[in-house]
N, C-alpha and C positions, 0 to 999 in steps of 0.2 A: 562352553562352546561347543560345537560339533565340527567335524568335517564338512559338513554341509551345510551347515551355516556359514562358513568360508564362503563356502562356493556360491551359496543365495547372495552375500555380500558380493564378491565380485561380478556377479551375473547384474546385480542392481547398478552398481557404480559403471557400469558398462554401458548398461540402458539408457540409465536416467537422462543424460544429454540427449539422447535420440528422442525421449518425450518431451522433454522441454521442450528441442526445435520443432515438434509436432503442435505442440500447445501453441505456440508463439506464430506459427504458421496459420493455426486455426481463428486466432485472434486476428492476425492480420486480414485474413480473408473475411472474417465477419465485420468488421469495421471497415472494410470498401465499401465508399459511396457510389453506386453508378447510376446512371438516369439511364431509363428504361424510355425511347425515342419510340415506339410505338405501343399499343395498348393490346397485343398481340401474345398470347400465351408462351411461353418459353418452355423446351425439354418435354418431360413426361406429365407438366402440371401438377407432380406431386405436393410439394408447397412452397411456400416463399424462400428466397434465398436469403432472408434474414431469420425466418425459423430453422433452414439448415444448416444457418451457421452458428448459430447458437445452440444447436444440437450438437456439433460437431465441438464447439469449443466446449461444451459441459464434459463431452465425453473423453474428450482429452487431459482436460483439468482433472478429472475422476480418475485416470489411468494415472496420471504423472502424481498426483497425490498421494494413491495406495501405496504406488511404489517409493516414494518418499518416507511415509509412515511406515513401511516396513524396513528399512535401510535406518530408519532412526531409532528404531526398536532393537534392532540387532547391533545397533553401534552403541547402545545405552547397556546390553550385555556384555558387550567387549569391552567397555572403559573400564571397569574395575580390575581386569586380567590385566591390561596394559599399564594400570598405574601401579601394578603391582612388580613388575617384571624387575628382573637385576640387572641383564644386560641393558647397558644406554642403548647400544646400537641397534637392536631388537626393538627394545620400547619403541624408539625414533622411527622406526620403518613400518612398525605396525601401524604407529600413530598415523602417519603419512599415508600408509594405502588406505587403511580401513574407514579412520575419523575424517581426515581431510579431503579424500576421493581423488588421491592421485593416483596416476598410474606408475608402474615400476620405470619407465624410462624416466618420465621428472625425477622418482625417489632418486635412481643412479647418477641422475644428473646435477642434483642439490648435493648430492652426499661423495660425489667425486669417485663412486665406484660403476664397476661394470652391470651391465642389466643383471647379468648371468649370478653374479656375485648377490645382488638384492634378491634373486627370486632364492638361494639357497639360504640367506636369513630369513625372508619371509616364512620358507617352511620350517626350519629349525623354530623358529618365533612361533608359528601355528601348533606345530607340535606341542610345545610345551604348555601352551595354552589349554590345547584339549586334554594336556594329561592333567593340568592344574583343575580343571572342571570336571574331570571327572573324580578327582580327590576331593574337590570341598562337597559335592553331591553326596559321598559316602557318609 
């Protein structure tokens, strides 16, 4: 695991909820049934609302699935390093942050520590995992 891998994971963890929201919103819009009272065409005449809705759902689902697959791959790479950690607190914080996708605020609340302390623990644990991964590659 490299520093850039942790950065990618944090970025994905933060972006996935919005991608899920956009997917749900697209599904909601696509499944709305409205009656057209007149036979007059609306808008620019590009395509039907059903086709547009289906396309939006497909694009949103593809983006969400891609992000989720990338996060799952990174989590699978990180899991063995977390299991082999000696420090129980660092192990727990890494698991909660990167496997359970919790925010630092949630972790701090659950473990009854300050957010700043959790950031320091995460930084130390990430550095330890990076060193272990470099040593295991050699």
